[in-house]
N, C-alpha and C positions, 0 to 999 in steps of 0.2 A: 822742899819747895825748892823748883831751881833760881839760881842767885842771878838779877839784874847785871847782865855784864859779864858773867861767869866764864870761862872757856870751854870750849866744845870739843867733845873726843866723839870717835867715831869707827868703825870697821869698814878696809875696805877688801874684795874678794868678790867670786863669784864662782856658786850662788852667794847670797847672805843671808836669804830672809829666814833658815831655819837657823841661825846662829843662836845660841844662848848670851851669849857674852852682854847685848843689852841688857836682861833682866839681872846678870851678874854685878854689873857696872853698876847699876838703880840701888841694884843691894849694898853694893861698897859703898858706897856715898850716899846713901837716903836719898836719890834721886833727885840732890842739887845743882849736877852736871848732864847738860844735854849728850846725851850718847846717839849719833846720826847709823845707820846703813847707807854707805855712803855706793856699795857698789862700784860695777863698772865692767863691763862685756870684755875688756882689755886689760892691761896691767898697765899703759899708757892712759888711756882714760880716766883709771881710781887714781893713779899716780897725782894728775894735773887738775883733780877735782880734790883732794888734799891740801895741794900745795899751794891753789890757788884760793881755797875755802877757808873760814874760819877756825878751822880745828888746830887745837894747841898737840892731837896727837892721837894716834890710829892703831886699832889693831891691825893685823892683816894675818886674813887665812888664805889656802888654797886658791886659787893655782897659782898665787904672786908671789908665795914667799922668797924664792932662787933671786927674782926680779925687784924687788924690795931690798934682800942685801945691795945689791948691784947699784940701784940708782942713790941708793944714799949716801950723803959726803961723809960721814961719821959713821965709823963701826966699831963696837963692843968687840972686846976680845973673842969673844966665844962667834960672832958674826963673823968674823975674820977668818976664825979657821973653819966653821960648819958652812959656810956660803949663802945660811938664808938667815931670815927675820922676820919676828910677827910682831914687833913695836916700832913705830916711825913717830920721832918725837920732833917739834921744832924744838932749834937752842939756836943761843946769838953767833955758833960756829958752822951751823947749817941741820938736814936734819939729819938727824942720828939712828939707826939701829939697831935693835936690842935682839935678843931673842929667850922671852918667856918658856919657850917649850923644853929647852935644855935648863935654865934656873929650876923651872916646875918640875921635871924631872931627876933632877940632884935634891929637889925637897922630898919629894914621893920616893925615891929609895932609902934616903935618911929615914923614913917612918915604916917603910912595909920591908927593910932588909937592912936593916943597918949594920949586921955582919960579915957584909959584903958575899965576893964566890964568884962563880961564875955565872957572865952576863951574856946571852944571844938576843941580840937584835933584828926583827925580820920588817922587810923593808927599808928603803935607801931613799928615800923622799926627805922634804925638810923638816918632817919630825922626826923620822928615823933618824937622818943623824944626826940631829942635836940629842938624840936619847943615845946613842953613841958617844957621842963626847962627853955627855952628864955621866953616863956608866963609868965610862975611863977613868974621869977625872974623880969619881966616888970610892977608886980603886978596885972595882972589878976587871977581871979577866974576860975581856972582849972581844966576841963574834960578829959579823954582820954576811945575814942573809939576803941578795934579793928575794922577791917574790915566788921565784921557780926557781929555787934553790932549796926547798925544804919538803920535797917529794917524798923523803925516808926518815920524815921527822927531824926534831929538834928537842935538845939535851942540854940543860944548862940550869944554876941554883933559880936564877931570874931569866925570865923570856920576856921580852916587850916586844909587842904586836903592831905596828901604825899599815898594819893596811885597811884602802877602805872597806876591803870585800875578802869575802873566803876564795882560800883556794886551797888545792892540794897540798898535802900535810899539818896543815892546821890542826888534825885532829890524832896527831902523834907528836902532842907536844910534851915533855917530861922535865918537869918544874915544879919549883915549890912557891913560886911565887908567879902569878902570870900577870901582865900587863896591859890591857888592850886601850890603843888610844882613841879609836873610833867610837863616841859615844851616840852617834843617832842611830848607825845599826849595827852593834854589837853581834859578834858572832862567834864568842866563844867565855860567854857566863857560864855558869856552872860547874868550871873545872875549879879543880881544889886549887886554893891560894889567889882567886881571881881580884884584882884591880880592876875596879871598869874607868872607861872612859873619861865620866865626870866626875871622879876625882882626878882624872888627870888633870881638865879641865880647869878645877878649882885650884890645882897646885898652879898651872902656871898662871892662871888670873891674880891668885895671892902674890906672886911676884912679880907681874905686870905691870897688875895696875898702878903699882906705888910711883915704878918710874915712869908713868902716863902722867899724872898729875902732881907727884911729889909728898903724897900725902899718904900715912897708910890706912888701906882699907877696913869695912869692918867684917870681920872672917864670918863671925857667929851668922851673920844678917847674910852673909854670901852663902852658907851651907843652906838656908833656908829656902833658896830657888829649888834644892833640886828635892 
């Protein structure tokens, strides 16, 4: 049951109706906090809704991650480096930006590829830049590929695909671990060593919700959402 006068949280982006974040957040804190789909057809409208509303913190989804980083007054180290943010938090110093994609990929790589090696990141949007920085900071030798640069295939110990849709060359990935960010319309399931987008989502939610609330989430309850 939501507590009276409890802080409120939400999600900005466009579109947002498909997101699993509300279900994950509810599970993480037993439904005691409100979590709203704020939406906004432009970033300006979404930002204004957050800044003028009751929300303590929001998740940010595509296509607003770069704009969120630019708009925040306080930026974490990874946001300054990556130039993208998917968490905004009200603080005494102003609205602060964090990147839980970066934090989540670091957590995920520690679980699925703790031995390190080589890594290739496909797609250089907000999630791709976060994955690139995370893999590098985990000690991988990293290469980055644009969506139109993999027609001949990609070989690495770990491949991280952040593309929203299939492109030529995705059928020619040679790796022992394949991480796909897209959990709504995955296209790489069945590949040996496959790690799906829902696992990525869970990892970034585990890292991000604590930043938003100041409280540790219930990870076991979150896993049941899937």
